[in-house]
N, C-alpha and C positions, 0 to 999 in steps of 0.2 A: 504494500500500500504506500503510495507516494505521500510526501509531506503535506501537500495541499489537502489530500483526502483525510489524512490523520488529523490535521487541524480542524477540518470541516466537521468531522464526526464529533469531536470534543466541543466545538463551538455550539453546534445545534443541540447537543445533549444537555447543555446548561440551562436550567430554569430558575425563575425568580425564587421559588420555594426552596431551592438548593442553596441560596446565598446565606452565609452566616451573617449575624448582626453586624460584625465589623466590616464586612464587604459593603453592606448597605451604607454604613456610616461613612466609609472612605469614598464611596461613590458620591455621596452628597457633598463632601468636602471638596472633591475634585470639580464637581459641577459648579458649586458656588464660587470657588477660587477662580476658575476659568472665566466665568461670566464677569466677575469683577475686573480681572486684568484685561479682558477684551473690551469692556466698556472704557476703561482708562486708556487703552491703546487705540481706540477707534479714531481719534483725531490726530494721531501721529502722522508724519508725512507719508510714510509708506502706504498704510491703508487708505489714506485720503487720496493719494495719487492713483492707486489701484481702482478705487471706486469711480474716480473721474474718467479714467481710461476705459473702464468697462461700460460706462454710460448706462448704468442699471436702470431698468424701467421703474416707474413709480408704483407699480403694483405687482403682486406675486404672493405666494403663500408663506414665505420664510423671512423672518425679520433680519434686517441689517442692523447690527448692534450700533448703538450711539445715535440712531435715527428713529423716525416713525415710519420709515419706508420698508417695503417688503419686496423680495425678488425671488428668483427661482431658487430651489434648494441648493443647486450646485454653485451658483453665484454667491449666495449667502454664506455657504461653507467656506468658499475661497476668501471672501473679504473678512469674515469674522475670525477665521483661522489665522489670517495675517495679523489682525488686530490683537489676537490673544497672545501672540509671541513678540509683538512690536516692542514691548518694554522689557522682555526677557525676565519677567516677574512670575512666570508660570512654573508648574511643577515638573519634576523629572522622574524617570523610572530607571532603576539600576539595570533591569533586564534589557531594556531598550538601549540604554546608554545615551538617552536624549530626552526631549520633552514629549510627554505623552498626552496629557489632557488638552493641551492647546490644539492638537490635531484631531483628537477624538470628539471632544465635547461640541465644538462648532458644527461638525458634520452631523452628530446625533441630534442636536437641537434643530438644525435646518431640516433634516429628514422628518423628525417628529412633528415639527411645526406644520409641515405639508401634509402629513398623514393623520392618523387617529391614535398616535402614541400617547401613552400615559406616563406618569412619573416612574412607575415600576418598570416600564419598558426601558426608560433611560438608564435606570440603575443596573438592570440586567445587561444592557448593551455595554455599559462601562466595564463591568466585571469581565465580560467575554473578550472585549477588545484589549483590556489591560493584560489579561492572561496570554493572549496571542503575542504580546510583546516579548514573551519568553524566547522567541526566535533569536533575539539578540544574544542570549546566553551561548548560542552555538556559533556566533560570528564575531562578536567583540572580544577584545579591544582591537583586533587587527583590522576589522571592517572600518572602524572609525579612524584608526591611525593611518589607514591608506588614503584618507581624505574624503570619505563619504560622510554625509551628515545624517546620522541614524534617526534623528527626529523625523525626517521625511523618507529616507530610503527604507527604514524598517517600520516606521510609524504607519506607513500606508497599509500594512497588513493588520495592525491594530484597528485602524479606522474601518477597513473592509470588514473585519470580523464584527465590530460593534454595529455597523450599519446592516450587515447581513442578519444579525440577530434581531435588530430593531424592525427591519422590513419583513421578517418572517421567512427568510430563504430556507429552502431544504438543504440537506447536506450536499446533494449533488450541485445545487446552484451555488452554495458557499464555496465548494471546491473550485468551480469555474471562476468565481469572483476573485479568489485568491490567486489563481493562475493568471488571470487578467491583470491583477495588481502588480505582478512582477514586471510588467511592461510599463507601468506608471510610476515606478520608484525612481526618484531623482533627488539630487541635492548635493552640492559640493561644498566642503568647508572653506574653499578658497574665497567664498563670498561672505564669510563671517565679518562682522563689523560694518555691513552695509544693509540697505533695506531689503536686499535679496534673502537674507537669512530668515526673517519672519515670513517672507513670501514662500519659502520652503514649507512652512507649516500650513499656510493657506492652500497651496497647491496639493499638499498631502491630504488635507481634509476633503478637498474637492475630488481628488483621485480615488480615495477609498470609497466615498459615497457613490461616485460614478461607477466603479467596478461592481458594487452591490446592485445598483439600479439596472445596469446593463444585463448582469447575470440573471436577474429576476425576469427580464423580458426575453430571455433565451439567447442572448449574445454568447458567442463561443470563444473559448480560449483553451490552451493546452493544459490539462490537469497535471501534467508532469513538467511544468515550466520551471519548477524549482530545481529538479534533479537533471534535467536535460543537459547534454554535453555543452550546449551553448546557452544554458539557463541561468537563473538568478544566482544560485549558490556558488557556481564556479566564477561567474563574472564579478560578483560583489564580495567575494572573500579574498583573502591574501594568499596567493599561490594555491588556490583551491583548498585551503585549510578551513574546514568547517565541521561542525559536529551536530548532526540531526538529532542524535539521542539526547543531547543536552537540551535541545529545544523542547522536547516532549516529556522528559523525566519529571516526575512529581507534579504533573499537571493538576492543578486544583488542590494540592495537598501540602500546604494550604494554598488558597488563591494568592497570587502574587500581589494583588492590590491590598491584601491583609498583611502579609509578611514576605519580603521586607517592607513592602508598601512604597508609596511615592515619597519623594522629598519635596518639601514646600519652602518657599522663600518668605520670610517674615519682613525682610528689608529689601527695598528696590535698588539693590546695588550688586556688584559682583559677589558671587557666593563665597569666594575666597576671602572676603572681608568680614563675613558674618560672625565668625567666632570672636574676632577682635571687637566688633560692634557689641556683641552680647556681653563680653567681659566689661566693656565700658558701661553698658546699661546696668549690669549687676552692681558696679561701684556706685552708680547713681541711686539705685534702689536702696543700697546700704547706707550711703552717706548724704544723699540728697544731691540736687543739681550743683555742679561745681562752677564757681565764678572763674572764668578764664583769666581774669586779672590776678587771681590768687594761685594760679598754677605755674610752677617753675619749669617743669619738664614732663613729657609723657613718653614712655618707651613702650612701643608695640612690637611684639615678637610673633611672627607667624611662620609657617613652613617656607623653606626656600622656593618650593614649587609654587606656592600661593603668591609669594612676594614677587616672583618673576614678572607677574602682570598686574600687580597692585601697588607697586612702589612708585607713587606719584606725589612727591612732596608739594608740588604746586600745579594742580590741575588747571588746564586752560580751556576747558569746555565742560558742559554738563555731563557728557559721556565719559570724559576723563575723570570727572569727580566720582562717578560710579565705580571706577576702577582705581580709586585712590584710598588705600587703607588709612592714610593719615587724615584725609578729609572726613571719611565715614566715622572714624573714632572721635574726631573733634565734635562732629554733630551729635553723636551719641552722648558724649560727656556734657555737652551744653544743654541738650533738650531731653535727655532720657529716652530718646527714640530717634529713628531715622526713617523719614517718610518721603513720598514722591516730591513734595514741595521743595525739598532740599536739593533736588537735581533739575529744577526747571529754570529756564532763563538764566539770569545772572546770579542765582542764589548762591553759587559756589564762591562768588566774589563778596558776599555779604561781610561787613566789618566784623560782626560777631564771630563768624567762622574763621576769617583770616587771622584774627587776633590769637586764636589758639592753634591754628594750623602750623604755624612756624615752630611751635613748641613740641609737635608730635614727631618722634623719630622712629622709623621703622627698621627692623633688622630681622634676619632669619632666626627661627627657633630650631634648635638642633636636638631637642629631647625626643624621647620615645613617643611613638604615635599609637593610638588605639587600633589602627588598621593601616598597614603600610600602603594600601591602595587608596586610602582616603585620608589625606593629611590636612586636618582642619584644626589642629591644636593652636591655641593663642594664649599668650601671656601678656598682661598689661600692668605697667607700673606708673603711677602718677605721683610725682614729687611736688608737694605744695610749698609755698614760700614760707610757711610757718614751721617747716621742718618735717611735717608728717609725710609718710609714704603710704600710699594706698595701692594694694595689689589685688589682682583677680586673674583667674585662669579659666579657660573653657576648652574641653577636649573636642567637642563638636557642637555646632549650633543647633538650636531648636529647629525641628522640622526635618532633620536628617533621618529619614525612615520612620516607620510607624512607632518604633519603640522609643522614640525621642520626640514625640509629637508636640506641635505648637498648641497651646491651650485654646479651647474653642472660642473664648472671648477675644483672644488676639487675632484669630482667623476672621472673626466677624468684624473686628475693627479694621483689618486690612481690606476686607470686602467693602466696607462702608467708605473708607478713604478712596478706594478706586471708583466705586460706583457713583458716588456723589459728584464726580466730575461731569457726569452726564445726567443722572437722575436726581430728582429732588430727594432730600433726606428721608421723607416718609415713604416715598416709592422704593428707595433702596432697602429700607427696613422691611417693607412688605415682601420684596423679593427674597430677602434673607429668610424670613419666616417660612415662605413657600418652599424654598429648597430644603430647609431642615425638616419639613414634613412632606418630602417629595413622594413618598410611597402612597400618600393619600390623594395626590394630584390626578384628576381624571383625564386631563389633556395638556399636552405641552403648550398648546395655544394659550391656555390660561396663564402660563408662566411668561411667555413672550409678550403677551398683552401688557404685563406689568413692566416689561423691559423697554417698551416704546418710550423714546426720549421725551421727558417732560421739561427738561431744562437744557436748551441748546447753547446757551451763552455761559461762558466761564466768568465768574466774578473776578474783578481785577485783584482783589485781596481776599485770600481765603482765611478761615479762622486760624490756621496754623501760622500764616504770615503775620496776622495780628499779634500772635504770641511772640513771634520772632522780633517784631518791632519793639515789643515791651522789653525783651531781653537786651536788645541793642541799646535801648535807652538807659 
């Protein structure tokens, strides 16, 4: 039996009643988090230009996030998937070696919006798609190191599986959809750092949904497209080195969405800064917010691997600020949090941040790591002018896999911070409540009706900017 058939049998055998409580919980978290980051990313240049070029019609069944407009399911999946990854604030899966919800959730919602899908259907689709991401266990890290972007090249199979389950495909149709998806896999890491990277996510969302829709209508593809001598596995692996057994072993025992589970970002900056940010926040929780004028020196130590792309003592743009451990630590010490407002416009040049930035010194930490493959240790030392020395350490940041989960209230706060850039606060709160009760939702259309933009203008000064003005003063 070929890989596509093996996967198809497992995907179609999974039912909602089989899902453990934790899989339902993490499905809700993934959907809420992705909706939030997609709303926040909707007006970034990449999704905006894409929307303009597509010239989307004013009507259709599926919502375009950040607007009150609806389009075809495929177009909505493309634009919303691009928006979901535009800020790089979305979750990741260890199995896939890339971002998983940003490709799956926009496709699932677009398909569900156009059909008669329920909240339970979305949760089942998420579990099936996430599990299919296990294909990455048999290809990575060589697949990624070769230059492929697993978010799109492997994510397309997660999307195809999720949409196949959502649209009610048979095992035979799902097998064909997966074979078809091997010809839709694309995305090179050479385009990292440009608008094309989030476009990978959008294209992947569209491609997986397209594969499922075509297969349901009787479109044909080679069911052996994975194993074929000119097929996916040989073409997308390093020197033909892949392990099909690893892709299938322990399927659903437990579900991969439960353990190890996805990793979530609590801070809208490079993940390699997060442990240092968390160490700074822990100091603020313990000692209160620190007056930059009373700080003599800050020493931040993170792994050499992390520091290689986060050592930016004087960031020159909002994007560089996201990759500056010095700037991120300074913001965390000043505010007790790091939020999107800190990376918008000229926020990185704010006097309150600059006053402390020059005192933050970054160096590599050479101590033992909890996992040699995931080096996220951070050590922070703050020397005050009165002679006191404050220290904190973090082995790995919150959100790194399900066993180190971000507290629910923090996840809700992240969603609100993201969503209220498009939705009125009461509308954002209503969406949050709806997703947390997703198993009771009768129709996906009920959810997207709440997502229709009620506030299309961004206020010149946000509540957090008011807060910063007060600190500056």
